[in-house]
Each structure stands twice: as structure tokens, then as C-alpha cells.
N, C-alpha and C positions, 0 to 999 in steps of 0.2 A: 092637268092644270092649265091647259092651253086657254088663252084669252087674257082679258084685262082684269086686274084686281086692285082693290083699295087695300092698303096695308096699315096696320097699327103696329108700330115697333115699340118694344120695351127692352131697355138695356140696363145692365148694372153699370153704375158709374165707374167702378174699378173691378178688375177681374183677379181671381185667385188671391183675394185678400180678406175674405170673409164678409164682404160688403153686403148690405141689404137695401141700399139706396138705389131705386130704379128711376129712370126717366123715360118719358114716352114722346113719340113724334109720329107724324103720318108719312105715308109714301105711296107709291104706285108700283105695280108690277105688270109687265106685258110678256106673255109666254107664247112662243111659236115653235111648232115642230120642225125638226131638221132630220137629215139622213134617212128619209123615207119612213119616219116614225120611230127610228131607233135612237132618237135623241130629241132634246129640245134646248132652246136657248131663251133666256129672258133678259129684259132690261129693267133694272130697279132704279127708281128715283127716290132717294132717301132725303127727307127734309129734316135732317139732324139739326138740333139747336146749335151745334158747333159749326154748321155750314152744310148746305145742300151738296150731295155728291151722287154720282152714278156708279152702278155696279152691275155686273152680269154674271149669271150662272150658266154653265154649259153642262148638261147632263147627257151621258152617253150610255146606252144599254148594251151589254154583252150577252147575246142570246145563248152562247155556249155555257156560261156560268150562271146566268139569271141575275147578274149583278149590275148595278148602276155605278158609274163614276161621276162624281159631281165636282166640278171645278168652279172656283170663285175668282172673279176678276174685279178689282176695285180700282177706280181711277186714281185713288190716293197712293196706291202701292203698285208699281209697275210689275207686269208679268203674271203668269198663272200661278195660283196657289197649289199646294199639294192636294190632290183629290181625296175626298172622303169616298169610301166604297162600301156598298151594302145592297140591301134589297127591301122590297115591300112585301108585307104579309097582310093581305086584305087592305085596310085603309091606313096602315101604319108602316112607316119606313124607318130603318135605322142604318146609319152610315158612319164609318170610323176612319180615322187617320192618325198617324204619329206626326207631330208637328213640333214647333218651338214657339214659345211666347216669352217675350222679353229676355231672350237668351237661355231659357231653360226648357228642357224637353217636357212635352205634355201630350196627352191623348185628346183628340177632338171627336165629338159626337154630334151629328146632325140627326134630328128626329122630326119626321113628318107625322102628324097625328090627325085622325079624324078627317082624312081627305075625302071630300064630297064635292058634288058639282058646284055648290054655291059657297063653300067655305073650307078652310083648312088652317092648320097651325104648324109652324116650323119652330124648332128650338135648337139653339147651339149650347153645348156644354163642354167644359174643359175639365180634365183630370190631371193633377200633378203627381198622383200616386199610382200610375199604371192602370187606371180604370177601377180602382177600389171605391173611390168616391168621386162624385161628379158635381160640379157647380154649373148650373144653368145660368148663362150670362146674357142671352139675347133671345127674345121671343118675337115672332112675327105672326099676327093673326090676319088671315086673308079673307076678304069678302068679295065675291064676284061683283064687278062693276056692271050694274044692270043696264046702263046706257049703251054698253058695247056688247051686251049678251045676244043681241040679234035684232 
């Protein structure tokens, strides 16, 4: 996913409360390789209606296990988050972590779907029951920025 992307964000207004009320906003994503191709880093500009903010993902590949660790850094919350860890199978990636949300333990899942040269989708889901049920609460649809494609 190296390069510049336009992003359409969709988020649930509340999480783990059975909400069905989504809101949308635009953003951009710039992805660059690091570590000789064994990782990449991106810069997200999120034009959230509650206020624009910046965030970064750091992805690091472990060739011994074939897994990726993905760290999220958000300027609104200091420090690195717990990495989600997983792998890609063809054009789909699934990544998991144990985390907490509003003081309670949850499982987190990141899914990359239909990753292609010009588009991709990412989704975040939370589970409060140990992974038996999942609530998708954030979706990003990526479209390659043609002005920066070459």
C-alpha cells in the first residue's frame, strides 16, 4: 500500500453498545517503506467532525514467523498502542490483540480486505466476549490518489 491514498472513514458513534448510527468523514494516508522493506510507516490525516487529528501506523514484518505487528499512534493519546499481530492470505489480512476499552477487557481485530493496487478496505472490530461475537466500529475505504501515482 505504499503511496498516497484518499480515505473515506465510517465510524460508529458509540462502541460496544449495540449502536447502528454511523458517521462519515474524509482523510488522507501516505505510506512509505522502512527497514529495507520489512516494514512501513504511514501518516493519516483524519478530518473527523469532532476535530482534525493525525495518526500513524507502524507495520513490522517478522520473516521467521510470517507475521506482521501493527502499532497505532494517535496524537490524541500519547504512546504506542498494543500491536495487533497477524498475517495476510492473498489480498486479505487479519490481525488480533487483547486490549481494554473504557476499563474493560476486549479483543481487537483489524481486517484488510481486497487489497489491490488502486483500492483497499480496512476495518476495526471489538469483541467483549472473547472473540465469539464482533462489532465492526470503524471502516476505512482507500482509493489511490491518482495525482501522486506517478
